[in-house]
C-alpha positions, -999 to +999 in steps of 0.1 A: -015-248+057-035-218+069-073-223+067-093-193+054-125-188+075-156-190+054-172-155+049-209-149+044-222-159+010-229-132-016-215-115-047-179-121-059-154-098-042-118-089-048-096-077-019-062-061-020-038-051+007-047-015+001-084-022+005-078-040+038-056-013+052-080+014+040-109-004+057-090-007+090-083+031+088-117+042+077-145+018+065-162+047+047-131+054+026-130+017+017-166+020+006-155+048-017-131+024-033-158-001-038-178+026-056-148+033-078-136+065-061-098+066-059-073+093-054-059+111-084-025+102-099+004+122-085+040+128-093+048+107-062+028+077-074+043+079-109+078+080-094+070+050-072+058+030-102+089+039-122+112+032-093+097-003-090+104-010-127+140+002-122+145-022-092+130-051-111+154-044-141+183-045-117+173-077-100+166-095-132+192-081-155+220-067-133+232-033-120+224-001-139+252+024-145+243+056-125+248+079-155+223+059-176+194+062-151+176+089-172+179+068-203+168+036-186+138+054-170+127+066-205+129+030-217+109+017-188+083+045-193+078+032-229+079-005-221+056+000-191+031+021-211+035+048-185+033+078-209-004+084-202+002+084-164+032+106-169+012+132-189-017+130-164+005+143-136+021+171-158+054+155-166+051+155-203+079+181-207+115+167-206+126+194-181+099+183-156+112+147-157+147+156-146+138+160-109+120+126-111+150+109-126+173+125-100+150+112-072+150+077-087+188+078-090+191+087-053+167+060-043+184+034-066+217+042-049+201+034-015+186+002-029+220-010-040+231-011-004+203-036+004+215-073+006+204-091-025+218-126-021+194-154-028+172-134-052+142-155-063+117-134-082+105-098-086+071-081-089+051-114-088+015-108-095-008-131-075-045-138-076-058-166-053-094-176-046-093-179-008-130-189-006-158-193-031-161-159-048-134-142-027-103-134-046-072-119-030-050-099-053-016-084-049+020-080-061+050-093-042+078-068-050+107-092-043+113-127-029+147-138-015+157-173-005+181-181+022+191-208+047+163-197+070+136-198+043+119-172+021+119-135+028+093-113+011+102-076+005+080-047-002+097-015-016+084+019-007+095+053-021+082+073+008+076+069+045+067+035+059+037+047+079+020+017+097+028-012+074+019-043+094-016-047+079-003-047+043+027-069+052+003-094+068-019-095+037+011-101+014+024-129+036-011-145+036-014-140-002+019-158-007+010-186+018-024-193+002-009-192-033+021-214-027+010-235+002+042-225+021+046-197+046+075-173+042+098-170+071+099-132+072+084-102+054+101-068+053+092-034+040+120-010+030+117+027+023+141+037-004+132+073+003+141+074+040+162+043+045+137+029+071+132-009+073+106-029+092+106-067+093+080-091+107+085-128+114+057-147+098+039-171+122+008-193+119-009-173+146-004-141+127-015-156+094-046-170+110-056-136+124-050-119+090-071-146+073-099-139+098-096-101+092-098-106+054-127-130+057-146-105+079-139-078+053-153-100+026-185-104+047-187-067+052-183-060+015-210-085+006-234-070+031-227-035+017-233-048-019-265-064-008-279-036+014-261-004+003-261+007+039-231+032+042-201+020+061-190+040+091-165+068+088-134+071+110-119+106+105-084+118+113-052+132+098-055+108+069-086+126+057-063+152+040-054+125+014-089+110+010-107+114-024-140+116-005-131+147+016-152+171-005-184+152+003-174+141+039-185+166+066-169+144+093-135+145+076-137+182+070-146+188+107-117+166+118-092+184+096-105+218+109-101+205+144-066+192+137-057+226+122-069+242+153-048+219+175-017+226+154-024+264+157-029+262+194+004+244+198+023+271+180+008+297+204+011+277+237+037+258+255+012+233+267+007+200+249-026+197+230-045+167+216-025+140+199-035+142+162-035+105+159-063+101+185-089+124+169-116+103+154-151+112+141-176+085+132-207+083+112-238+061+118-232+061+156-204+036+153-175+040+178 
């Protein structure tokens, strides 16, 4: 069993995979989430939520006839109480839903090619108190059981990006909740067909537990002192809900735009966008 290192004492905290990944990318953006500042809903996020419900229906009730996808989507929108989210992103009109249904049908077709033997459970919500006052929360999209052990799967509707941090968190969440480590955790993009799998080891789980415990200590220190967390700016700033109040992020995006423009006008290679970072509070 993995031991969760004791964080510093303080207020109760809740940590998700998204919060951990956000903190590793930009502590200042994670601070924004702690202050209740999140990105706005989008058509892409709505589509992702609906797609997950379609996959869950398939896994629990059986295959869905391709021609019935629009009808089943409407049923899931009602049962999942997604109407408010649907209207918030401007999809209230039936005609605007058709491209969404077509996208889901395409992704569902790709999902059906994924091996599904040994299905165990879908969309399992987990909350576990890893240490006193430190609650880890998350949802395991799917669990499959085979001769080699349990395999956890995370479905994505878009690009995979850099998934290892989130995968590690989900594997740790499952381990702490059940007392048993999965053998493998995999992320699958139903939008691009990409797949990325990681074997789950005690060494990896111990390092993830340490990272989560450290984040709990950082959060508690922030809640106690309200000292701003450092910003790490880069290409991701274009999607950050704090960009309007973040001079560093705006400067980084302007720099990246300049690099992109320079590349169009020159045959020479410029700065790699992924390496551009701007920090606040003198933290490097």
